[in-house]
Structure formats: structure tokens, C-alpha cells
C-alpha positions in Angstrom: 60.4 126.7 -84.6 62.7 129.0 -83.0 65.1 130.8 -85.5 67.5 132.8 -83.8 70.0 130.9 -81.3 68.3 132.3 -78.3 64.9 131.2 -79.5 66.2 127.9 -79.6 67.9 128.1 -76.0 64.6 129.3 -74.5 62.5 126.4 -76.1 65.0 123.5 -74.8 64.8 125.3 -71.2 60.9 125.6 -71.7 60.6 122.1 -72.5 62.9 120.7 -70.0 60.7 122.6 -67.4 57.8 121.5 -68.4 59.0 117.9 -68.0 59.8 118.9 -64.7 56.6 120.2 -63.9 54.3 117.5 -65.3 56.6 115.3 -63.0 55.4 117.5 -59.6 51.8 117.6 -61.1 51.5 113.7 -61.2 53.0 113.6 -57.8 50.4 115.5 -56.6 47.9 113.6 -58.0 49.2 110.9 -56.5 49.2 112.2 -53.2 45.5 113.0 -53.4 44.8 109.8 -55.1 46.1 107.7 -51.9 44.0 109.4 -49.4 40.8 109.1 -51.4 41.9 105.5 -51.4 42.5 105.4 -47.8 39.2 107.3 -47.3 37.7 104.7 -49.5 38.9 101.7 -47.5 37.2 103.2 -44.4 40.2 103.0 -42.2 40.4 106.5 -40.3 43.6 106.4 -38.5 45.3 105.1 -41.9 43.5 108.2 -43.8 45.0 110.7 -41.4 48.2 109.8 -41.8 48.4 109.4 -45.4 46.5 112.9 -45.7 49.2 114.4 -43.1 52.4 112.8 -45.3 50.5 114.3 -48.5 49.8 117.7 -47.1 53.3 118.3 -47.3 53.5 117.2 -51.0 50.6 119.4 -51.7 52.1 122.6 -50.0 55.4 122.0 -51.4 53.8 122.1 -55.1 51.8 125.2 -54.1 55.5 127.0 -53.0 56.7 126.0 -56.4 53.8 127.7 -57.8 53.0 124.8 -60.1 49.3 124.8 -59.0 48.1 128.0 -57.1 48.0 128.1 -53.4 44.0 128.3 -53.5 44.0 125.0 -55.4 46.0 123.4 -52.5 44.0 124.6 -50.0 41.2 123.7 -51.6 42.1 120.2 -52.0 43.4 120.0 -48.3 40.0 121.2 -47.0 38.4 119.1 -49.2 40.0 115.7 -48.2 40.2 116.9 -44.7 36.5 117.4 -44.6 36.0 113.9 -45.9 38.2 112.3 -43.1 36.3 113.9 -40.6 33.0 112.8 -42.1 34.3 109.4 -41.4 33.2 109.7 -37.8 
């Protein structure tokens, strides 16, 4: 455990930041799952609409460095390919 006042404060700040990051990561997973669910339902138009919304979520979380930009690009690429394959 932290011994100095500074270390106690940093531990408290780190825990608060961790909670915020976990919330954003959860939001990311939800956005991806919504697209996958729409793809599995078989409605291409709905899947495309959900994908365009979730793209913004994925990009904003990558901008905040919660996930790496390449991971964000990989998720978007794979979901886009799955939507295109529905034709």
C-alpha cells in the first residue's frame, strides 16, 4: 500500500481512471456486439446503420488510447467485411 501522501493520491487517481477506462471499454464491446447481432439477424441495411454508429464509438475510444488504433481499425475492417459478405 502507498506510504506517502503523494503515493496515496496517485493510487486514488489511478483507481478512478481505471474505472473510467473500464466503462469506455465496455461501451466499445457493446457497440461491436450490436453490429454482430445485426449481421446475424441478416438485415444488411440495419447492419450498415448500426455499423456506422459504432464506427464513431470505436474511433473515439481509440483516440482516447483506451485501445490501440490498429485494433480499432481491425475491428472496423472485419465488421465491414462481414457486412459486405451478406450480399
